[in-house]
C-alpha positions in Angstrom: 0.2 -1.3 -25.1 3.8 -2.0 -24.1 3.9 -3.9 -20.8 6.9 -2.0 -19.6 5.1 1.3 -20.0 2.2 0.0 -18.0 4.5 -1.2 -15.2 6.3 2.2 -15.2 3.0 3.9 -14.8 2.1 1.6 -11.9 5.4 2.2 -10.1 5.0 6.0 -10.5 1.4 6.0 -9.3 2.3 4.0 -6.2 5.3 6.2 -5.4 3.3 9.4 -5.9 1.0 8.3 -3.1 3.5 6.5 -0.9 5.9 9.4 -0.9 3.2 12.0 -0.3 3.1 13.2 3.3 -0.6 14.1 3.1 -1.6 10.4 3.1 -1.6 8.3 6.3 -2.1 4.9 4.6 -2.1 3.1 1.3 -4.8 0.5 1.0 -4.8 -1.8 -2.0 -8.4 -1.7 -3.2 -7.9 -4.6 -5.5 -5.5 -7.5 -6.0 -2.0 -6.4 -6.9 -1.5 -8.5 -10.0 1.9 -8.0 -11.3 3.4 -6.6 -8.0 6.3 -9.1 -8.4 7.2 -7.2 -11.6 7.4 -3.8 -9.9 8.5 -4.5 -6.3 12.2 -3.7 -6.9 11.5 -0.4 -8.6 9.0 0.6 -5.9 11.4 -0.2 -3.0 14.2 1.8 -4.7 11.9 4.8 -5.1 10.5 5.1 -1.6 11.5 8.1 0.4 11.6 8.7 4.2 8.0 10.0 4.2 6.8 6.7 2.8 7.8 5.0 6.1 5.4 7.1 8.1 2.3 5.5 6.8 0.6 2.1 6.9 0.2 -0.3 4.0 -2.8 -2.5 3.8 -3.5 -5.3 1.4 -3.9 -9.0 0.6 -3.6 -11.5 -2.2 -1.3 -10.6 -5.0 -0.1 -7.5 -3.2 1.6 -9.9 -0.8 4.9 -9.7 -2.6 5.1 -5.9 -2.2 3.8 -6.1 1.4 6.5 -8.6 2.3 9.2 -6.4 0.8 7.8 -3.4 2.8 7.6 -5.5 6.0 11.2 -6.7 5.5 12.3 -3.1 5.2 10.7 -2.0 8.4 7.5 -0.5 7.0 4.2 -0.8 8.9 1.8 -3.2 7.0 -1.3 -5.3 7.6 -2.8 -8.2 5.8 -6.4 -7.4 5.1 -9.0 -8.2 2.5 -9.5 -5.8 -0.4 -11.9 -2.9 0.3 -15.5 -3.6 1.2 -17.1 -3.2 4.6 -16.5 -6.7 6.0 -15.7 -7.4 9.7 -12.1 -7.8 8.8 -12.1 -4.4 7.0 -13.7 -2.7 10.1 -11.0 -4.3 12.3 -8.3 -3.0 10.1 -9.7 0.5 10.0 -9.9 0.5 13.8 -6.2 -0.6 14.0 -5.2 2.2 11.6 -7.1 4.7 13.7 -5.4 3.5 16.9 -1.9 3.6 15.5 -2.4 6.8 13.4 -3.9 9.7 15.3 -5.2 11.4 12.2 -8.4 10.4 10.5 -8.1 7.4 8.3 -10.8 6.3 5.9 -10.8 4.6 2.5 -11.1 7.0 -0.4 -14.0 6.9 -2.8 
């Protein structure tokens, strides 16, 4: 498969969720391998509604999280999903800063 097509799909998938007002947060469930390849396209495609949510991740997603932070977005460094003490702490922080219910999706 052509790598540019894969990256285009990743960008669009991220933007679909980030720009959707019905989500309160985006939590990277796995490492964000390749985020350095898509960060510019993602940052250019974010709308005003994407600034109203939190972004949670760690590891390879750091490049994207740094760009979000630099642009004034709300983000946290946290391990990938799994009910660890750090994950519980992050969920608690999301609930305190976002009054709506926040939980990882299945």
